[in-house]
N, C-alpha and C positions, 0 to 999 in steps of 0.2 A: 504494500500500500504506500502511496505517496505521503510522506510525513507532512503533518499540518504545520504551517509556519506560524511561529509564536511571535510575541512582542520582544522576545529575548534575543538580541543580537549577540552572537558569539557564545551562547551558553554551552556548557559541556554536556554531552550525551553520555549515557551509561556505557561503560566499556564492554565490548562484546568479546574481546580477545584476551581478557585478563584471566589470571588463574582462578578468580572468584566467579567466573561466568557460570560454572555449574551450580553454585549456590545462589547467585544473583543473576537471573536471566536478563538479557537486554530488553530495554523498553521496545515494545512492538511498533511504536510510532502511533500517531493519532491523526485521523483524517477529519475534514470538516464535517463529514457525515457522522463520525463517531461523536464529535463534540455536540452536534445538534441532538443526537440521540440521548446523550446524558441529561439534557434538560427537557427532552420531550416527554418524560414521565410526569411532568408537572402540568397542571391545568392551564389552558390558554391565559396568558397575561401574568402568570405567577413568576416566571423567570425575570420579567421586567421588575417585579417587586423585589426579587432577590437582589438584582443588580443595584437597585436604588438603596436597599438596606445596607449592602456592602459598601457602597460609595459614601453613604452617610457615616458609617462606622469608621471608615478610613479618615474622613475629615475630622471626626471627633478625636481619633487617636493622634493625628498630626497636631491638633490644638493642645494636646496634653504634654507636648514635648518640653522638657526642662532646658535650662540654659546650657547644661553640659551635654545635651543630646539624648538623655534618657527619655523613653516614651512610657509614660505612666509610672508604674511602681519603680522605685529607685534601685533596681537591680537588673542585671543583663538578661535574665530570663524573660521579663516583660518586654524589654526592648527588642530582643531577638525574635520573639514570636510576633510582635507587631510588624517588624520588618518583613517577616515571612508573609504576613497577611497582605502587605502592600505588593510584594512580588507576585503573589497569587492572582492579583488583579491586573498585572502587567506594568506596574510602576517600577522604575529602576533607579538606582543611585545616580546622581549627577545629571539627570535629564527629566524634563517634564515638570508637572505641577508639584510633585513631591520629591524631586531630585535632591534638593538641599536638605530636606527633612531626613531623608534616608542616608545621605552622606554623614550627617551629624550623628545619627543613630548608630550606624556601623562603627564610627570612630569611638563612640562611648563604650561599645562592647569591647573593642580592641583595647581600650584603656583599662578595662576591668580585668585584664589578664596579668597575673603577677609574674615575677621573674622565673618562677618554676614552670609556668605554663597553665596554671589553673585559672579558669575564667569565672569570676564570681566574687561575691562578697561573703565573708564567712559569718553568716547568720544561721544558726541551728544546722540542720542537715541539708538545707536546700541547695548548698553549693554544688552538690553532685548533679542536681537537676539543672541548675544554671549553666554548668559546664557543658552538659549534653545539648541543651537547647541552643546555646551560643555557638557551639561547634557546628551543629546542623545548619544554622543560619549562615555562618561564614562559608561553609561548603557550597551553599546555594548561591551566594552572592559573589563568590570568587570568580566565576566565569564572566561576570559582568564588569570586571575591573581590568585596568591596564596599568603598565608602568610601575612606578614606585608604590602605589596603593596596592596593586596586585601582589607585589613582593612582601609587603607588610602582612597582608592577609595570609599569604602562603606560609610565612614564618610562624604566624599565630596558630594555624591549623596543624602544622607539624608538631609544635610543642603540645598542643591540646590533645592530639592523637596519642602522644607518649603518656600523658596523664591518664587517659582513658584505658590504655592498654595496661598500665601499671595497676590500676584499680581492678581491672578484670583478671589479671594474671596472679594477683596476690593469692597464695594458697588459702583455701577455705576448709575449715575443719569438717564441715558437712559436705560429702562428695556431691550431693544433689545440687549444691550451689555453685559448683565449678563453672566458670565461663561467664557468670553474671557479674553485675556491678551493683553496689549499694552506696551508702553514704561514705564520703571520703574519710570521715572521722571514724568509721567502723568498717574496715575492709574484710572482716572475718566472715561475712555472709553476703547475700545478694537478694535483690527483689526485682520483680518484673517491671514495676513502674519506672524505676531509674534505668534499668537495663534497656527498656524500649527506646529511651532517648539516645542512649549511646549506640544502640543498634542503628538508628537512623543517622547518627553522626558518621558512623563508619560508612554507611552506604553513600551519603552525600559526599564524603571525602573521596570515596572511590570513583564516584561520578566525575569529580574534578581532577582525576588522575593522580591522586595521592596513593602512596603505598599502604594498602590495607590487606595483609595476607589472608588467604582463604581460611587458614587455621583460626584466626581471630573470630571470623564470622561463624565458623562451624562450632566453636566453643560457646558462643552466645546462643546459637540455635539449640544447642544441647541443654542449656539452662532453661530456655523458653519451653522446651518439651517437658522438662522436669516439673514445670508449673501446671501441667494438665490436671484438671480437677473437675469434680461435679459440683454444681451449684444451682441456685435459683435466682432469676432476675425478675424485677417488677414487671408484671404483665399488663398489657393494655386491655381495658375492658373489665367486665365483672368476673370473668372466669378465673379460677384459682391459678396461681403460678405453677408452672411445671418445671421440674428439675431438668438440667441439661448438662452437657459436657463442654467445658470451656477452660479458662485459665485462672489461677489464683495469684495473689500477691507474692507468695513464697510457696515452695514445694510443701505439700502436706496440708495446706489450708483449703478452704472452700472457694469455688469459683465466684467471681463477682462480675458485674457488667463491665466496669471500667477495665479490669485486668483482662477479661476475655477479649475486649476490643484491642488492647495492646498486643496480646498474643496472636490474634488473627492478623493484624497488620504485619507483624514480623513474618508470619507464615506466607502471606501473599507476596511480600517483598522478596521472599526466598523462592517464589515460583510454585509454592505448594497449594495452589488454589483448589485443586481437586482432591486434596488429602482428606480422608474421613474426619480428622480432627478439625480441620478448617471448616468443613461444611457443617459439622455439628455445632461448632461455635457460632457460625453465622446464623444458623437456625435459632439458636438461643438468643442472639442479639436482636433478631427480628421480633421477639416477644416483648422486648423492652418498650415501655411507654416513654417517648422522648419529652413528654410534657411533665414528667414526674419531678418531685422535689429532691431526688437523691443528692447526697452531699457531693459526690463526684460526677454529677450529671454532665456538665459542660466538658469536663476533661474526658470522660468516657465517650461522649458523642463525637468529639474531635477525632479520636482514634477510630471509632466505629464508622464514621463517614468515609475516612480515607481507606479503610479496609474494604468496605462495601463497594467503593469506587473501583478498587483493584479487582474485586470479584466480578463486578458488572452484572449484566443479565437481570434476572428476576430479583436477585438480592438487592441490587441498586434500585430497581424500579419500585420495589416495595418499601425500601428504607428511606430514600431521599425525600419523597413528598411529605412523609410524616415529620421528618426532621425540619424541613422548611416551614411547615405549618406551625410547629412548636416555636421556632425562633422568630418568625414574623409576629407571633403573639406575645413574645416575651416583652416585659416592660422596659422602657428606656429611662435613663436618668436625665436631668435637665441639660447636661452637657452633650447629650447625644450618644453616650456610651450605653451598652446594654447593662442592665442592672446586675450587680454581682449576686448571682443566685447560688453560689456554693463557696468553697474556701478560697477561690481565686480572687485576685484583685480585679477591678473593672476593666482595665486596659488589656491585661493578659486574657481575661475571660472573653472580652470582645474579639481579640485576635483569634482565639480558638474558634469562636463562632464563625468568623469570616472564613477561616481555613476549612471549616466543615461545610460551608456553603459553596465554595469555589472550585471543587473538583471538576465540574463541567468545563471550566476554562482551560484545564490541562496545561498550565503555564509553568508550574514548579517542576523541574526535572525529577526530583525524588518521588513525586506523587503521580507522575505520568503512568498511564497504563501501557 
């Protein structure tokens, strides 16, 4: 198929000749017909409402920028995910309406990297999340930069990869945690929530032609598989919830909606769309009510939307309209950001919503089908 031309000049495609090709299959390309079909599951006129909601959210996030370049909450995770949201709508650093906003935001993330290579501020355990999200964003933006700026980002990614690998390779007393990542302050175990971000960082870096050995990816997938579990998700409608097979936060625990979405995205990124575990997890996610008040609702729906987009077909056509309906009904704050409906801050929560709504645009290389 003829690849669809995106707004991204010079972006990096996923490598097809690398050693990791067996674990990470190449993007198949996207045609205009594919893109239209991803939005065609919506009722007439609804896609235009989605575009308007996304553009409103981006304007609100841009207005939140601090003098130092941070977008929203004063840590690189919020800024990184906000930048990703802009990229998913076709905005790029240095050009267009938000070019200056994105330049300053990327610089603020780069300045958050310490001499060792860790990207983040040392507040509680969240630095491991910040590092993974920031690394993911830098991998996506790297192909859009040139000259000295590109060299700075390259150096930052190389250092950040070394930190992730060190956290991943630190021996774990429990063999089932091998290959995973958890809080940098506690490297003795792993969890799927943190590991999911570092898995995406690895893939984004590999997209950008950095050295990410196949063995690193295989070890992470081993940990993802160890998190397979049975659980129950909140069901839409009056019928009682039914148990299903998905993924847990850590091996030996019960499956949850958010962690099942993380595990499914990892599987689909590894090309395991037809694996029985992927399909059983997807079936369980379809039973979730996206309007629900669950604590990790927005976080889980972000992962679920990206995973369902990778699966495509009936999974996407059943999931996406319900997600859109829920988000278009979610209340807004006076500044135009979506209301903080769970533990996330308003800007990072808004960024997650935007990224959940924009898979039909197929602009971010890491999330292309």
